[in-house]
VODOKOL-340684 format. One line per 4 residues: for each residue z, x, y negated of C-alpha. Coordinates in nm, 4 decimals. Example, Ala and Ser with C-alpha at 12.3 -4.5 7.8 and 13.67 -1.06 7.14 Angstrom:
! VODOKOL-340684
0.7800 1.2300 0.4500  0.7140 1.3670 0.1060 .
//
This chain:
! VODOKOL-340684
2.4265 3.5978 0.3243  2.1448 3.8243 0.2164  1.8434 3.6602 0.0496  1.5177 3.8370 -0.0292 .
1.1813 3.7094 -0.1509  0.8938 3.8093 0.0738  0.6149 3.6053 -0.0913  0.5519 3.4899 -0.4453 .
0.1885 3.3920 -0.4905  0.0874 3.1062 -0.7148  0.3042 2.8152 -0.6082  0.3828 2.9578 -0.2663 .
0.7194 3.1121 -0.1897  0.8722 3.2688 0.1194  1.2341 3.3677 0.1464  1.3985 3.5771 0.4168 .
1.7650 3.5040 0.4830  1.9995 3.7212 0.6893  2.3486 3.6073 0.7795  2.5501 3.9047 0.9145 .
2.7105 3.8657 1.2538  3.0578 3.9148 1.0996  2.9986 3.6131 0.8703  2.8972 3.4029 1.1716 .
3.2109 3.5265 1.3509  3.4299 3.4264 1.0590  3.2865 3.0734 1.0470  3.3171 3.0406 1.4225 .
3.6830 3.1438 1.4131  3.7519 2.8812 1.1474  3.6165 2.6142 1.3801  3.8101 2.7458 1.6800 .
4.1366 2.7535 1.4847  4.0747 2.4024 1.3626  3.9985 2.2881 1.7148  4.3086 2.4532 1.8631 .
4.5400 2.1828 1.7355  4.3030 1.9012 1.8302  4.1697 1.9658 2.1785  4.3627 1.8590 2.4851 .
4.3053 2.0798 2.7890  4.4649 2.0424 3.1284  4.7334 2.3078 3.1847  4.7999 2.3720 2.8153 .
5.0459 2.2134 2.5758  4.8986 2.0668 2.2524  4.8277 2.3494 2.0045  4.8946 2.6217 2.2629 .
4.5418 2.6754 2.3937  4.4476 3.0459 2.3476  4.1639 3.1065 2.1004  3.9744 3.3198 2.3506 .
3.9925 3.0435 2.6103  3.8521 2.7988 2.3541  3.5824 3.0504 2.2713  3.4758 3.0811 2.6353 .
3.4539 2.7032 2.6633  3.3126 2.6020 2.3248  3.1923 2.9222 2.1607  2.8170 2.8681 2.2001 .
2.8230 2.5007 2.1019  3.0427 2.5743 1.7981  2.8164 2.8636 1.6978  2.5124 2.6354 1.7256 .
2.6888 2.3981 1.4842  2.7550 2.6903 1.2495  2.3858 2.7902 1.2604  2.2709 2.4338 1.1906 .
2.5185 2.4069 0.9037  2.3843 2.7304 0.7521  2.0264 2.6052 0.7791  2.1185 2.2728 0.6194 .
2.3255 2.4127 0.3340  2.1384 2.7319 0.2546  1.8027 2.5707 0.1678  1.9591 2.3600 -0.1050 .
2.1828 2.6372 -0.2402  1.9024 2.8984 -0.2451  1.6680 2.6657 -0.4329  1.9386 2.5771 -0.6832 .
2.0167 2.9442 -0.7451  1.6461 3.0192 -0.7945  1.6023 2.7140 -1.0195  1.3042 2.5918 -0.8181 .
1.1921 2.2417 -0.7172  1.0154 2.2402 -0.3823  0.7111 2.0163 -0.3522  0.8161 1.9263 0.0025 .
1.1016 2.0104 0.2359  1.0893 2.3889 0.3014  0.9622 2.4950 0.6416  1.2180 2.7024 0.8316 .
1.1181 2.9588 1.0942  1.3614 3.1314 1.3315  1.3219 3.3715 1.6194  1.1591 3.2223 1.9294 .
1.2927 3.5052 2.1480  1.5457 3.3445 2.3839  1.7396 3.6671 2.4354  1.7745 3.7217 2.0599 .
1.8852 3.3615 2.0161  2.1480 3.4068 2.2860  2.2821 3.7134 2.1042  2.3172 3.5091 1.7836 .
2.5036 3.2307 1.9644  2.7277 3.4885 2.1288  2.8054 3.6424 1.7903  2.6439 3.9757 1.8819 .
2.3532 3.9716 1.6345  2.2731 3.8788 1.2749  2.1139 3.5384 1.2203  1.7769 3.5686 1.0479 .
1.5412 3.2984 0.9372  1.2700 3.2449 0.6748  1.1960 2.9588 0.4374  0.8442 2.8885 0.3177 .
0.7599 2.6276 0.0552  0.5600 2.5455 -0.2525  0.7222 2.4889 -0.5898  0.6432 2.2140 -0.8342 .
0.4927 2.3893 -1.1369  0.6720 2.3587 -1.4696  0.5229 2.0728 -1.6738  0.5676 2.0720 -2.0500 .
0.5450 1.7138 -2.1731  0.3435 1.6844 -2.4927  0.3275 1.4335 -2.7726  0.1588 1.1055 -2.6717 .
0.0863 0.9695 -3.0186  -0.2639 1.1237 -3.0278  -0.3742 0.9442 -2.7113  -0.5964 0.6529 -2.8094 .
-0.6652 0.3557 -2.5839  -0.8857 0.0539 -2.6365  -0.7352 -0.2375 -2.4449  -0.9839 -0.5115 -2.3482 .
-0.8363 -0.8576 -2.4043  -0.9845 -1.1874 -2.2905  -0.8738 -1.5188 -2.4449  -0.8764 -1.7991 -2.1874 .
-1.0760 -2.0914 -2.3248  -0.9917 -2.4617 -2.3006  -1.3128 -2.5103 -2.1049  -1.2010 -2.2587 -1.8421 .
-0.8640 -2.4266 -1.8129  -1.0276 -2.7636 -1.7666  -1.2632 -2.6219 -1.5047  -0.9697 -2.4940 -1.3058 .
-0.7813 -2.8211 -1.3508  -1.0785 -3.0028 -1.2037  -1.0796 -2.7704 -0.9058  -0.7115 -2.8362 -0.8486 .
-0.7710 -3.2076 -0.8802  -1.0641 -3.1834 -0.6433  -0.8497 -3.0047 -0.3848  -0.5923 -3.2860 -0.4103 .
-0.8555 -3.5624 -0.4035  -0.8188 -3.8301 -0.1402  -1.1021 -3.9469 0.0873  -1.1687 -4.2874 0.2429 .
-1.3552 -4.3262 0.5723  -1.6956 -4.4912 0.5538  -1.9529 -4.6116 0.8074  -2.2599 -4.4912 0.6196 .
-2.4355 -4.1567 0.6372  -2.2838 -3.8377 0.5000  -2.3840 -3.7325 0.1488  -2.3148 -3.4332 -0.0714 .
-1.9453 -3.4298 -0.1605  -1.8354 -3.6263 0.1472  -1.5728 -3.4891 0.3860  -1.7004 -3.4763 0.7431 .
-1.4683 -3.4234 1.0392  -1.6464 -3.2485 1.3272  -1.6117 -3.0747 1.6625  -1.8520 -2.7872 1.7200 .
-1.9445 -2.5218 1.9753  -2.1526 -2.2198 1.8778  -2.3857 -2.0554 2.1299  -2.5954 -1.7396 2.1534 .
-2.8796 -1.7596 2.4042  -2.7227 -2.0777 2.5430  -2.3787 -1.9207 2.5986  -2.0714 -2.0022 2.3851 .
-1.9405 -1.7011 2.1902  -1.5827 -1.6122 2.1095  -1.4444 -1.7762 1.7957  -1.7457 -2.0058 1.7708 .
-1.5746 -2.3388 1.8468  -1.3665 -2.5792 1.6410  -1.2000 -2.9159 1.6866  -1.1304 -3.1691 1.4120 .
-1.2647 -2.9293 1.1515  -1.2990 -3.0835 0.8048  -1.6018 -2.9893 0.5984  -1.6631 -3.0989 0.2408 .
-2.0396 -3.0886 0.2020  -2.1360 -2.8701 -0.0922  -1.8170 -2.6649 -0.1037  -1.9781 -2.3772 0.0847 .
-1.6846 -2.3383 0.3172  -1.9027 -2.2537 0.6171  -2.1811 -2.0041 0.6770  -2.5022 -2.0679 0.4810 .
-2.7185 -2.3456 0.6206  -2.4423 -2.5247 0.8092  -2.3173 -2.7866 0.5629  -2.6656 -2.8943 0.4566 .
-2.7433 -3.0123 0.8099  -2.4517 -3.2558 0.8034  -2.6199 -3.4633 0.5330  -2.7534 -3.7897 0.6813 .
-2.5215 -3.7917 0.9828  -2.2575 -4.0594 1.0471  -1.9542 -4.1015 1.2715  -2.0512 -4.0755 1.6392 .
-2.3681 -3.8732 1.5812  -2.4337 -3.5591 1.7817  -2.6707 -3.2883 1.6689  -2.7604 -2.9284 1.7461 .
-2.7915 -2.6990 1.4435  -2.9961 -2.3785 1.4442  -2.8503 -2.1219 1.2044  -2.9254 -1.7525 1.1473 .
-2.6257 -1.5413 1.0631  -2.6649 -1.3179 0.7524  -2.7780 -0.9629 0.8131  -2.4608 -0.8250 0.6452 .
-2.2330 -1.0339 0.8640  -1.9193 -0.8349 0.9549  -1.9292 -0.9247 1.3231  -2.2067 -0.6916 1.4367 .
-2.2864 -0.8897 1.7529  -2.3697 -1.1899 1.5331  -2.5285 -1.0255 1.2276  -2.8899 -1.1429 1.1900 .
-2.8726 -1.3440 1.5146  -2.9929 -1.6996 1.5520  -2.7270 -1.9300 1.6944  -2.7087 -2.2941 1.7956 .
-2.4160 -2.5161 1.7114  -2.3574 -2.8370 1.9081  -2.1914 -3.0663 1.6530  -2.0187 -3.3994 1.7057 .
-1.9364 -3.6022 1.3928  -1.6011 -3.7781 1.4285  -1.5619 -3.9208 1.0804  -1.7368 -3.9367 0.7430 .
-1.5193 -3.9979 0.4355  -1.6185 -4.0486 0.0733  -1.4203 -3.8909 -0.2101  -1.2346 -4.1205 -0.4441 .
-1.3018 -4.0923 -0.8175  -1.1720 -3.7713 -0.9743  -0.9033 -3.8672 -1.2241  -0.6886 -3.6123 -1.4053 .
-0.3722 -3.7866 -1.5252  0.0049 -3.7799 -1.4942  -0.0133 -3.9520 -1.1585  -0.2205 -3.6663 -1.0187 .
0.0270 -3.4167 -1.1657  0.3193 -3.5975 -0.9994  0.1336 -3.5873 -0.6688  0.1276 -3.2076 -0.7135 .
0.5011 -3.2008 -0.7923  0.4687 -3.1757 -1.1727  0.5840 -3.4139 -1.4445  0.2577 -3.4493 -1.6342 .
-0.1065 -3.3524 -1.6683  -0.0130 -3.1425 -1.9724  0.2311 -2.9456 -1.7580  -0.0452 -2.8940 -1.5019 .
-0.2715 -2.7534 -1.7709  0.0106 -2.5345 -1.9045  0.0728 -2.3846 -1.5598  -0.2962 -2.3237 -1.4921 .
-0.3399 -2.1570 -1.8332  -0.0408 -1.9359 -1.7537  -0.1866 -1.8409 -1.4180  -0.5238 -1.7561 -1.5698 .
-0.3667 -1.5565 -1.8521  -0.1533 -1.3684 -1.6039  -0.4537 -1.2904 -1.3807  -0.6682 -1.1667 -1.6683 .
-0.3635 -0.9879 -1.8155  -0.3280 -0.7908 -1.4927  -0.6894 -0.6778 -1.5267  -0.6304 -0.5868 -1.8920 .
-0.3251 -0.3799 -1.8024  -0.5040 -0.2078 -1.5156  -0.7887 -0.1049 -1.7453  -0.5441 0.0187 -2.0094 .
-0.3580 0.2125 -1.7379  -0.6844 0.3668 -1.6201  -0.7642 0.4872 -1.9700  -0.4108 0.6248 -2.0041 .
-0.4359 0.8182 -1.6770  -0.7796 0.9489 -1.7724  -0.6304 1.0790 -2.0994  -0.3351 1.2381 -1.9185 .
-0.5745 1.3923 -1.6694  -0.7543 1.5736 -1.9511  -0.4318 1.6990 -2.1095  -0.2483 1.8135 -1.7954 .
-0.4580 2.0545 -1.5893  -0.2586 2.2720 -1.3521  -0.2559 2.3819 -0.9908  -0.1156 2.1078 -0.7662 .
0.0939 2.1976 -0.4576  -0.1537 2.2154 -0.1683  0.0819 2.0505 0.0796  0.1095 1.7421 -0.1415 .
-0.2657 1.7362 -0.1935  -0.3233 1.7674 0.1825  -0.0888 1.4751 0.2507  -0.2528 1.2595 -0.0142 .
-0.6019 1.3464 0.1049  -0.5088 1.2552 0.4626  -0.3872 0.9127 0.3462  -0.7050 0.8540 0.1470 .
-0.9371 0.9783 0.4190  -0.7656 0.7626 0.6795  -0.8239 0.4538 0.4637  -1.1834 0.5487 0.3847 .
-1.2819 0.6021 0.7483  -1.0943 0.2889 0.8576  -1.2765 0.0779 0.5943  -1.6132 0.2177 0.6997 .
-1.5397 0.1491 1.0651  -1.4317 -0.2071 0.9940  -1.7433 -0.2657 0.7882  -1.9625 -0.1129 1.0604 .
-2.1081 0.1346 0.8129  -2.1556 0.5099 0.7911  -2.1558 0.7689 0.5130  -2.5367 0.7628 0.5268 .
-2.5232 0.3872 0.4531  -2.3191 0.4729 0.1445  -2.5869 0.7216 0.0319  -2.3658 1.0267 0.0853 .
-2.2577 1.2667 0.3604  -1.9199 1.3235 0.5180  -1.9013 1.6664 0.3548  -1.9759 1.5248 0.0090 .
-1.7289 1.2422 0.0623  -1.4576 1.4826 0.1684  -1.5141 1.6893 -0.1478  -1.5038 1.3777 -0.3654 .
-1.1826 1.2468 -0.2128  -1.0220 1.5888 -0.2188  -1.0685 1.5875 -0.5963  -0.9227 1.2375 -0.6075 .
-0.6190 1.3541 -0.4070  -0.5672 1.6474 -0.6453  -0.5851 1.4176 -0.9447  -0.3377 1.1745 -0.7979 .
-0.0878 1.4454 -0.7153  -0.1134 1.6027 -1.0628  -0.0755 1.2677 -1.2375  0.2086 1.1704 -1.0076 .
0.3962 1.4890 -1.1006  0.3294 1.4319 -1.4702  0.4542 1.0715 -1.4584  0.7594 1.1799 -1.2574 .
0.8414 1.4456 -1.5198  0.7990 1.1999 -1.8063  1.0180 0.9464 -1.6266  1.2875 1.2076 -1.5592 .
1.2950 1.3309 -1.9175  1.2997 0.9743 -2.0491  1.5696 0.8677 -1.8002  1.3533 0.5866 -1.6632 .
1.5540 0.3963 -1.4029  1.4699 0.1424 -1.1346  1.7600 -0.1004 -1.1027  1.9086 -0.2217 -0.7766 .
1.7929 -0.5768 -0.8598  1.4345 -0.4521 -0.9058  1.4543 -0.2680 -0.5763  1.5860 -0.5757 -0.3958 .
1.3094 -0.7973 -0.5364  1.0424 -0.5473 -0.4346  1.1979 -0.5018 -0.0934  1.2096 -0.8763 -0.0257 .
0.8518 -0.9108 -0.1486  0.7455 -0.6437 0.0974  0.9394 -0.8033 0.3835  0.7865 -1.1453 0.3170 .
0.4528 -1.0124 0.4419  0.5916 -0.9921 0.7955  0.6500 -1.2826 1.0373  0.9873 -1.4461 0.9810 .
1.1285 -1.3341 1.3170  1.0664 -0.9708 1.2220  1.2019 -0.9789 0.8685  1.5647 -0.8882 0.9466 .
1.4493 -0.5955 1.1594  1.2223 -0.4713 0.8777  1.5035 -0.5133 0.6238  1.7429 -0.3063 0.8371 .
1.4746 -0.0402 0.8772  1.4367 -0.0009 0.5016  1.8086 0.0022 0.4330  1.8659 0.2719 0.6971 .
1.5751 0.4948 0.5956  1.5956 0.6570 0.2464  1.2329 0.7730 0.2639  1.1118 0.4183 0.3350 .
1.3129 0.2920 0.0360  1.1667 0.5768 -0.1735  0.8202 0.4413 -0.0938  0.9306 0.1048 -0.2327 .
1.0783 0.2644 -0.5424  0.7854 0.4963 -0.6279  0.5357 0.2331 -0.7537  0.8107 0.0533 -0.9493 .
0.9071 0.3791 -1.1167  0.5444 0.4635 -1.1943  0.4781 0.1264 -1.3548  0.7867 0.1567 -1.5735 .
0.6715 0.5013 -1.6892  0.3252 0.3615 -1.7610  0.4818 0.0743 -1.9624  0.6788 0.3290 -2.1632 .
0.3681 0.5331 -2.2360  0.1593 0.2300 -2.3314  0.4294 0.1466 -2.5879  0.4017 0.4971 -2.7413 .
0.0289 0.5768 -2.7395  -0.2197 0.4436 -2.9952  -0.3438 0.1144 -2.8448  -0.6146 -0.0972 -3.0065 .
-0.6846 -0.4418 -2.8645  -1.0501 -0.5390 -2.8390  -1.1553 -0.9004 -2.7669  -1.4079 -0.9103 -2.4833 .
-1.5874 -1.1695 -2.2778  -1.4775 -1.2619 -1.9263  -1.7799 -1.0740 -1.7865  -1.6936 -0.7594 -1.9814 .
-1.3315 -0.7677 -1.8674  -1.4167 -0.8166 -1.5037  -1.7007 -0.5638 -1.4972  -1.6260 -0.2680 -1.2690 .
-1.5693 0.0607 -1.4467  -1.7661 0.3596 -1.3277  -1.4546 0.5688 -1.2871  -1.1846 0.4045 -1.0800 .
-1.0214 0.7274 -0.9715  -0.6630 0.6041 -0.9687  -0.7511 0.2836 -0.7855  -0.7397 0.2401 -0.4090 .
-1.0210 0.4590 -0.2743  -1.3504 0.3007 -0.1864  -1.5970 0.4800 0.0361  -1.8919 0.3000 -0.1067 .
-2.1371 0.4058 -0.3670  -2.2742 0.0697 -0.2661  -2.0236 -0.1984 -0.1747  -1.9613 -0.2535 0.1933 .
-2.0386 -0.5924 0.3402  -1.7595 -0.8458 0.3089  -1.5692 -0.9357 0.6206  -1.6580 -1.2696 0.7695 .
-1.5441 -1.4647 1.0705  -1.7577 -1.4982 1.3793  -1.7989 -1.8717 1.3398  -1.8087 -2.1390 1.0722 .
-1.4754 -2.1031 0.8986  -1.3143 -2.2408 0.5849  -1.3204 -2.0024 0.2963  -1.0096 -1.8885 0.1128 .
-0.8315 -2.1440 -0.1000  -0.9518 -2.2049 -0.4541  -0.8445 -1.9378 -0.6995  -0.6326 -2.1822 -0.8995 .
-0.3998 -2.2423 -0.6038  -0.3331 -1.8720 -0.5429  -0.1411 -1.6134 -0.7433  -0.2910 -1.2713 -0.7862 .
-0.0819 -0.9949 -0.6341  -0.1905 -0.6361 -0.6057 .
//
């Protein structure tokens, strides 16, 4: 096999490979000899089939196998001999001339092909001790814990039906039908919907109009949807809701004690407070870590400046751009709404893609040199967590897909590996903790380059349903997962 380099420019490489016809012939003969003792052909005793007869019958198909084997094996062996790491699988080009291809399969011509690829540039890992990070830390107060405990207690509060008029804090059970210009609109109806007046579960102006109503009352509400409403056909429109009150119930006194905790499946009110404190500390701790990680990546970005493989950058940019345009479309907004142009946005996200690729290569190199490993148990937990997002009847199918596709599993492993490398670095760099307020911790940083991309210079409108709808559960009853 003759190998020659035809391109070496920056990170780009192109290799020409020529396999002489006599080498192809030798490999083919090995296969034919091996097949001679295995094939069973009518009119021939086992092992007595002439080689030339086998060649006439199977020569082209065996030669095609030889060619595929050469393509499969040569890429890896050539890269190993050259000591190069390709950024992506090399692209292989062969002759498209059918007559030339036929000659190769017949053993009458050399087999020639080319490999083109980009190499991962050499990355020299430097000392981390001079990197300085200020980690913002927020101490959860007793008052905040108690506030969350009250919200949990309020969500578990019982209500007792009453005959009097609805007041603030009462739970009202209603049927409703929403109409635009006298015609019901899709998603605008509900049956036996429970509304706690004052909890702001429904669109603005709805709950207030329930005050003063009692069981059996019927009333038509006029409500104007907010201008930034996600459903464009409803945004800014005035709608009418025909409402029938089926029950009014008053809340029982809010008592936080062991009995409440037992109702929630816990042994005591102290245990409830302990769990809520743990949840809050975990949530704020995640923000703290993310901000520390952002500072770390910013520092690495300044230290490691090198050309990133264009194919990797292209792939990362395509992923980012797809998300950006999808988010804009779902929000019903344009680049002009975000005070930019498509050209400027493309340039901005191209830089983001380049940064992500560079930092990804740096973290990968650090992890490799430090022998960072993702265990099988960690992979299984992450895999099951990913599968849980799908409907139960699909979970086995999704599990089988991941187990049978190495690249899909690699996508599960990558973020686990990155976080372990980040943990290692945070343990080695100079980290100073700084106590901050809740507002300071939760304030958005100006540079969120390594975060999920956002198209907005101004935030896009939040998504809302097309009819009065309960809001998400209280924060205390949900765990934060990113």
